[in-house]
N, C-alpha and C positions, 0 to 999 in steps of 0.2 A: 504494499500500499504506500503510494507516494502522493504527495501533493506536488503538481506541477505548474509553475507559474511562468507563462510565456507571453511577453509583451511585444508586439510588432506595432512600431510606429516609425518615426523619424529618427529614433534612437537605437542604436544597436545594443541589446540588452541581452546577456546570457540566460540560459534557462537554470532555474534554482530547484533543485531535488531536495524536499524534505519529507520524513516519515510523518504520516499524518498521526494524529491522537486517536486511541481508541478510548472513546469516552464511556463512562459508567457513571450512573446518578445514584448517591446513596440517600438522596431525600433529605440533604441539608442546605439546600438553596444553591446549589453549584455542581459541577462535575469533577472528576478526577480523570487522568489519563492514565490508563493501566499497563505496567509493564511487566515482562516474564522474560524467561532465559531465551527467548527465541525473537522477542519483538518489542522495541520500545520507541516511541516517537522521538524526534529530535529537533534541532535548531541549528540547521544548516549555517556556515560562516557568512556573514554579510558579503553582499556584493563588492568587488573591488571599485572603490569610487572613481577611479580614473575611467572606468568604463560606463558611467552611468551620467547622464545629463539629464537627470530627473529626481524625484523626491520618492525614496523608499518610506513605505508606511508598514508597520507593523502592529497587528492588533490581538489583543486577547480580550473576551468578554464574558458576561455571565452566560450569554446564550451557548457558549460552547467551543467558540474559536478560540485557538492557542497558537500564538505567534503566526496569525495568518498574514501574508505578506501580499502587498500590491504595490504599484508604481503611479505616480500621477505627475503631471507636467506643471511648471510655474504657470502662473496666470490663465489656469483652467477656471471653469465654472463650477461652482458647487451644486448639489442636487438642490438646494432650497427647500427641501421637504420638511426640515426641523422647524419647530417653532420658536426655538431658543437660538441666540447666536452669541459667538465670543470672538473677540479680536486681540490677538497678541502682536506686539511689536518688538523685534530684536534689536539690540543695542550693543553688538559686539565689542563697542569701543570702552565699555564699561565691564571690567573684568574682576573676579573675586577670587575664591579659593581653587587650589588644585586638587583633584580627585586623586587618591592614594588607592583605592580599591574597594571591592565589594567581595562579601563571601560568608562563612559560615563557622561552625565551632566543631573541633574533633573531640567530643566528649566521650567518656567510656560507655556510654549507653548506645550513643550513636554508632559506635564502631562495633560494638558486641553485638549491634542488629545487623549490621553489615556484614560481620564475621559469620554469623549463624546462616547465611545464605551460601548456595552452591557458588563456588568461586567466580564464576563468569557473572552472574547476576549480581554478586556483590561488588564486583569490580566496575559493573555498569554504573552502579550509583555514584562511583568516584568520577567516572567518565561524563557523566550526565553533569556533574556540578563543575567539572575544570575543563574538560576537553574543548576543542574547537567546535564540535557539533552540540556541546552542551551550554552550560550558562557561562564558561569562561571565568570562573571566579579567580581572583589574583590575590586573595588574602584569607587567612582563617586564625582562629583563636585556639589556644590549646591550654586546656586548665593544667596546671603544675601539680600533679598528684590527683587526689580526690576531688570531686565536685559535689554538687547537691544531685548529680546524675552518674554517679558511681554506684556499683554494686556492693561496695565496702567502704570503710573508713581507712584511708591508709596514707601516708607520707612517704618522702624518701628517705628518712632518718627517724625511727621510732626509737632510737636506743637512749633512754634517759642520760641527760648531761653530757651527752657528746658533743661539746661546744666546738670542736673542730671537725666534726661531720665525717669523722674516719670512717663511719659504717654508712655514709650516703650512696645511694644506688638506685637507678631508675627502676622502675616498676614493670611488672610483666605487661601491664596496659601499654606502657610506653614501647616496649621491645617487641611485643607480639603483634600489636594492633596500630597505636598511633603512628610511630616510625614508618612501619611498611605501607601504610595507606597514605601517608604524606608523600612518600618517595613516588609511590603511582600517581599521585596527583601531579607531581614535578615533571614525571614522564609524559604524561597526558596533555599538559597545558601548553598551549601554544606561546605562553607569556614566559619570559625569563625572570628568575628571582622572586619566586612567589613570597608574599609578605605573612612569615609567620609569627605570630606573638602569644607570649604566655601570660597567664595569670594565676595566682595563687588563691586559694579558698581559705586554706588554713596551716598554719607550720605543725609541727609535731605537737602531741597535747601537752607534753613535757615544758615547752615552751611557754605556755599559755597559764593565765592566773587562775583559771578554774579547773585546768586539766580535764575537760569535757570538750563535747563538740559544741555546747552551748557558749554564748558570747560572754567574755569579759576583755581580755586583751593579752598582749604580750606582757610577760614579767619585766620589771625594771623599767628603764626609760631610754629613748634614744642616746646612743654614745656608749651604753652599757654592753654587757656581754651577750644579753638575749637577742638585742636588736643587730648587734655585729654578726650573730650566728644566722639569724635570718637574712641577711644581705649575703654572707657566705653561701647560704642555701640557694639562694637565686643565681649566683654566679656558677655553682657546681651544676646546677639545671642547665644553664647555658653551654657549659663545658661537656655536659654529657649528651646533649643531643648533637652538638659539634662533632664529637668523637663518633656518633653515628651517622655522620653524613648531612645532618640537616643544621642548617645556619639560621638562627632567629632573627627575624628582623627587628623584633620589639618585645616590649615586656611592660604590663602595668604594675604599679606599686602595690596593689592589693585589689580583689574583688570585693565591691560594695561594703566599703569601711563604713558607711553612713548605715545601711539597713542592719548591720550587725550590732549597732549600737542601739537602734531604737526598738528592735523585736528582741526581747530578751528571752533566754532560755531556748533559742533556736537549735532544733535537733536536725543539726545539718553542719557540715563544716563551714566555719566562718572565722572572723577575725575583725573586731572593731578598731578603728584608728581614728582620732578627731585629726581636724587639719592642721594644728599646731603640731601634733605627733607625727604626722605624715611629713610634715615641713621638715623636721629635725631628723626623722629618720633617713630622708632623701639626703640632707645636708651633711649629717654627720657619719652616716654607715653605708647605706645603698649606693650613692652616687660615687663617693672614693672607692668603694670595693668594686664597682663596675669598671671604672676608669682605670684602675690598678690592673685589671684582669684583661684589659684590652677592649671592653665594651662601652667605651664612652659614647657621647653623642653622635660622633662621625661613624660609629660602627653599629650602634643599638639605638632605637628609639624608645626612650623611657616615657610611659604615658602616667600621670597622676590621675588621681580621683577615681574612676571607673565605677561610677554609680548614677543614680537618677538625677534628672535635671534640676528639681527644687533647690539643691545646695551646691550647685555646679559652680556658680560664681564665688561663693564665700570660699570653697576649697582653693580654687584657682587663685584668688586674690591673696589668701595667707600664705600659700606655698610661692606662688610665682612673684610675690612682691619681695621676697628674700632672695636677694641675687645670689647668696652662697648655695641655696637650693636650686634656684631656677636654671643655674648655668649647666645642671646635669638632664635638664629636662626638654624633651622635643615637642609632646602634645599632652592633649587633655581627653581622656576616655570619658565617655558617657553611656547609660542605658535607656531604654525608652519606657519603661514600665509606669512612670508617672508623669509622662509628658503631655502636655494639652494645649489647646490653642492659646491659652494665656500664657503658661509659663515657659514656652518655646523660645520666647523673646529672651530668655536667659543665655541662649547659646549666642546670639548676636551681641549683648551686653558683654559677656565673656571674651568675645573675639575682639570687640572694639578696645577693650583695656588691655587685652595681650594679643596682638596680631601676630607676634612671632611663633606661636605655638598652635600647631594644628589640632581642631577639634575632630573626634572619631567616634561614631555609634558604634560600640564595642558589643551589645548583647540586645536581642529581641526575641520575643517569644509570647505566643498567644497562652495566658495562664488560665486555660480551661482544657478539660478532656476532648480529644479530636473529635470533632464533627465532620467527619469525612466529606471533603469535597465543598466544605464552607465558602461560598463566594464573599461573604462578608469579611473573612478573615484576609483572604487576599487583597481586598480594598484597604483594609487597615493597613497592611504591610506599605501597599504602595503610597497611600497618604502621607504616612509618617516618613518615609523616604524621601519624598518631594519636598515635603516641610522642613525636614532637616537639611537638605540640601541647599534649600533657599535660606537657611539661617546658618550657612557656612560649614557645615560638616564636610568632611573630607571623604565620605565613605559610608559603608552600613554593613555590618556583621550581625549575621543571623545566630541562634543558640543552636540547639541540637540539628544537625544535618538530617538525622533521620531517627524517627521513633517506630513504635507499633501501635495499632489502633486503641489498646488498652493503657497507653501511657497517661501520666497525670496531666502533661500538657500536651499542646499541639505542635507539629512540625511541618514543614513544607512537604517531605516525603514520609510516607507510612507503609511499613512493611509487614505483609501478611505471610507469616513464615508457614502457615497451614496450607495455603494455596500457592506457595513458592512465587509470589507476585509482589509488586510495590506500586504505590499510587502516589502520582505527581498532583499535588493540590495546586489550588490557585495561588497560593502563597509562593510556591515554586517558580510559577509564571511571571508573577509580580516582580520577584527578584530577577529575573532575566530581562526584563525591559531595561533595568538599569546596568547589569553587569555585562551584558552582551554589547551594549552600545557605548559604554562610557570606559574605556580602559584608562589605566594610570596615567596621568600626565593631562587629561581633558580638563577644561577649565570652565568654570561657570560665568556666563555673560548676563546683563540685564535684560529682562523679559518683561515689558510693560503691557499694561491691560488697557485698552482704549474702551471697548465695550466688554460687558462682563455677565456670565451665567453663574449663578449660584452653584455651588457644589462642583466645581470644575477648577483644578489646579495644575500647575505646570511648572517646569523648570527647562531652562536652555544652557548647552555647554557647547564649546567647540574642542574636538579633540587633537590629539598630536598630530594627525594627518590632516589637519584642517578641513574636516567634515563638521559641520554643524548638526546637533541632535538636540530636538524639542520633544519632552516627554509630557504628556497631557494625561489626566484621569478624569474621566466623567463619571460622577456617583449619582447623576439625576437618573430618574426612570424613564427619561425621554432622551432621543439623540439631539445633539447640539451641531449647528453649523458652524463650522472653525475657520478663520480666517488669520493667516500668520504673515505678517509683512517683513520680508528680508531683502538684503540688497541684491538677490539674483531676480526677486520678484514677489508675486503675491501666491501664497499657498492656500488653496480652498479646498477644505474637505469636510466631511462630516463625521464626527465621532459619536459611536452607537452608545446606546444607553448602556449604563454600568460596564464600561469598558476602559482599558488602558491601551493608550496609543505611543508609538515611538516613531518619530519621524527623523530621517537622517539624509543629508545632501551634501555635495561637494560645494565647496565655497570657491569663488574665483580667485 
């Protein structure tokens, strides 16, 4: 089964072959595409822009189209059938942040689900995310030892009072699952130097004030032996992966230091850390240890915070206003769980104060049991990504790559081990509308609205190959006639109800 797109006009366009989606409806307001060992839909590489003198449009919608590709000419006439209109004007002279990448997370739960499948089917999941016929992910987050999606509590050194970490060692989860699948992703990717970054949920229990998985904190204070040991723990993690052929691009100071303070008695791995403590940890312990080991800012991107948007500005101010701490920092990581239309401005405010440090969305997840095929969840992903980009995020990283339908939270891919198949949910295709079109080095440009339809959001960027991309989401129950003013001419097109469209064309 192949979708064949053939355009015959004054333009010479090649034929694009893409495997069709096998749709299945689970009754949750949308569809999934079903993949098994013998067949799975894909997303063929984009056309070489030097061969295309037209606009390529790719659409995914609630009705079941997945990466549906079409071509339109500049200055053509739209259908005029829609009752709503929306006009966008691109101003590429105004440039903002540069994209670092899009991706997911190599959690223990995700990779155990992959490993339970027969090898070819499991490998296809990595292919669907990282290959040129997949979503072309360029970055991924890696829990350092256990996270809240592990089957057991473990760290890399559970030997009490081993301050020199003589007994430090990577775990079976790293050596048998994470590293092999990371190497497969690197092999399949058309992009060089995938950006891997690590985050820790909890150090060894003997280092914590309560000696349990519930919150208190690290014993002592920055500059003392427990904080020195935690910094050494990070260095040994980086060295351990490097010795196994994986070079880490980045590191966050700690996963969710705020949440771990606010929610007491958490029965999951965690560690709380105030902004003042994190500042001093970076200044006195982590920064110097990383630099001494050859992981200074020129070789490794250290990101502070790694928590929800409401306290982003506070942590950034306290840490980055201290020059002795700030010199070790490259970026500010944040999560999506508390983000709304009111507090998302915290991203812009933080960027305005600290423009030399990139912002990166490092975790997102639907905190509900899977509703297989939910279109609403796919819309939530796309809306948040567009909003984050418009407020200066340099990328967006999903949480678990894959889970099963009985999981406590949802995921873009769900594995059915009984039927030996997996399901691509609308969230998966929402991610692809960004990761497939916006390679690292793309730059956001101004996109102004002349006339406006409610529930329609958009973002514009220029890629390193000088192609322009506009991504538009229509959350209306009706189609909208869209007009985009560009230097090359006017793009007129209709965006379907409840759909996501990516436009790409070559600049003059």
